[in-house]
N, C-alpha and C positions, 0 to 999 in steps of 0.2 A: 556728745559722742554716743551716750546710751541710746538716745532717740534714733540716731542714724543706724546703730546696730540693730535695734528693734525693727526698723523699717526694712533693712536688708534681709534679716531672718524671715520676716513676714512675706517678703517678695519671693524668697526661695521656696517657702512652704506653699505659697499660692501657685508658683510655677509647677511644683511637684504634683499638686492636686490636679491641676489642669492636664499635665502630662498623663497622669493615671487615668483621668476621665477619657482622654483621647484614645489611650491604649485599650481601655475597656470597650469603648464604642467601636473601635476598629475591629477588635476581636469578635464582638457581637455580630457585626456586619459579615465578617468572614464565615462565622458559624452558620448564619442564616443562608448565605449564598451557597455554601457547601452542602447544606441539608437539602436545599431546593434542587441543586444539581444532582445529588444522589438520588432523590425521589424521581427525577426525570429519567435517570439511567435505569433505575430498578423497575419502574412500571412496565410489566410485560404484556399488559392488555390495554393498549390505548383505546379511547372511546371512538376514534375515527376509523378503526379497522373493522371491516365487515366480517361476519361469521365465516364466510367462505375463505377469505384471505387468511384469517387467523387459523383456520383448519390446516392450511398449507404451511404456515409458519410453525405451528406446533409439530407438524410432521417433520419439518427440517430439524427442529430442536431435538426431537426424539431420536432421529438418525444420528445427529451429532453426539448425543449422550452415549450411544453404543460404540462410538469409535475409540480405539485403543491407541496407545503410543506406537509409533512406527519408525522403522529404519528403511532406507531405500537408496536407489541410485538414480542419476539423471544426467542432464546436459545443461550447460550454460551456453547460449548462442549469442554471438555478436555479429550483426549483419552490417557490412560496409561495402564501399564501391568495389573492393577487391574480391568480395564474395562472403561466404558464410563461414565464420570461425566457430568451431564447436569444442567445448572443453568438458571432460568427464567430471562429475561431482558425486559426492556421497552426502547423505543427510540423516538426521535423527530428530524427532520432535515428540514432546509429551502431549501435544494436541491442545494445550492450554495457553502457555506463554513461552515456555522454554524450547529452544531449538539449537542445532549445530549444523553448519554446512561447511564442507571442505571441497575446494576445487583441486582436482588431482592431475598430476603430471602423467605423461605416457607411461612412466614406470609404475604408476599407481600410488606414489607418495604424494601427500598433500602439499601444495605450493601456496595455498591461501586458506585461512581458517576464519570463520565468522561464527560467533555464538551469542545467544541472548539468554540471560538468566531471569528475565521478568522485570528487571530494572535497568541494567546497563547492557551495552553491547560490547563484545570483545572482538578484536581484529588483529590478525597476525599474517604477515606475508613472508614467504621463503624462510620460515622458521625464525623470523625476527622476534624481538621481544613483544609480548602480548600487550596491546594498548586497550584501555577501556574508555568508553564514551557514554555520556548521559543522554545524548540525542541520537537514538538508534536510526531514525528515519533518514538522517543525512548519510550515515554509513551505508545503509541499505540502498540508497539512491546511487551511491558510488559503485556499489556492488552489482545492482540490477539495472541501473540506468534510469530508474524512476522511483518516486517515493511510495512506500507501502508501510503500513503500521506493522510492527513485529508480531503483534498478537494475531493479526490476520494471516500472516505467513505461517505462524505456528499451527493455526487451524488448518490451512490448506495442505500443509505437509502430511497431515494424517487423513486427508480426505473429507474434512468437515466443510460445511457451507457457512461462511461468515454472514451474520446479520448485523449490519452496521447501525442503522437507525430506521425505525418504522413508526412514525407518528400517524401516518395514513398511507393509503395505497389502494391498488385494485388488481384484479386478476383478469387477464385477457386470454381466451382460449380460441384458437383458430386452427382448423384442420388437426394436424398432429402436434401443434406447438402450444405450450402453456407458458404464459409470461406473467411473472409476478413483478409489479412495479411498486417500489417502496419510496415514500417521501419522508423527509425529515420534518422537524417542527416548523421550519421556515417555508414549508410547502415546495421545497426543491427536491428533485429526484436524487436519492442517495444510492440506490442500487436497483438493478434489474436482474432477475433470475429466469432464464429461459430453458425450458425442457423440450426435447424432441423425443417422443415416446418410442417410435420404432427403432431408431438408431441408438437409443439409450445415451443421448448426448446432452450435455448441460453446459450452458454458458452463463457466467456471472460477470456483469458489467458494473464497475464502480464509478460513481460520479462525484464531482465537486462543483458547486454552483451551476448545476444543470449541464456541466461539460464532462464528457467521458475522460477518465484518468487512465484506466487500464482495464483489461478484461482477462478472464480465466476460462479456458476451454477444458472440459472434463469429458472423456469418452469411456464409456463402459466401466466407470469407476476404477479404471486401471492406471490412468495417467492423467496429468493435467499440465497445461502450459499457461504461464503468465505472460501477457504481452502488453507493452505500453502503447498508448495511442500515438504519441509524438516521436518517441525514441525508437531505436532499432534493437535494443537489447531484449532478449527473451530468455526465460529460464524454464526448463522443462523437467518435471519430476516424474519418474517412472515407478509404477507398481508392477508393471508387466514389461513386455518387450517391444511394443510398437505404439506409435502415436502419430496422428496427422497434424501438421502445423501449417497455418496460413502465414505467408510472408506479408507483413503489413504494407510494405512499399508498393509491390506490384501484384499482390494477390495470387502469386504462384503457390501451389500446394507442395509442401515438402513432406515426404514420407520417411520418417526416421525409424530404423530398426535396430535391434540390439539382441 
């Protein structure tokens, strides 16, 4: 009996030792991976970026740093076979991570509220109980019609230019157009930023796996419109009282005034 008890206690100790080794090894791997990922994100000066492109990137970052929190109004547009439905909205953003958007009824009262605190997204419809979600992109897709990271939306609401990933890239200048093409570490296009100098117009196009996801048009730093490539939903935020919008489906030009 004593021998069998000794064998059992030895087996238990051996199992615990093995479990501890596995936990330590697993923790070590996670730390190494997280450190490597953090270094990849933190590096602001990739080796593959030319001096000219880096000059433009630093110019964008400098302008972003001068932007302050902002409140404003705008429209949410849903285009269907019946026509274009437009809803008033109000927004506020700190320009970093946090934002709040409210869709307004004709009376001016909010019928839908959506907010992001940097971690969770909060959603309420017709003054119903506020629900929180850990996956903000899914809720934003329901709200906008396409996926967008909440941090990018917070940037855009205050007029900042998001820089997703730039492991390499190039600058193309033709006539009055200046185009910045940025690639990720997998050598795939992540973003294009196009400037038109005389009209003071800027277009930012976001890519995933070399395919266009959505784009943003900004005119005279007064307003911008986010448009999806495949879907019909558009959301337009105003800092001023007018904005030109292209309809994705048939390329008609809508002039919205306020």
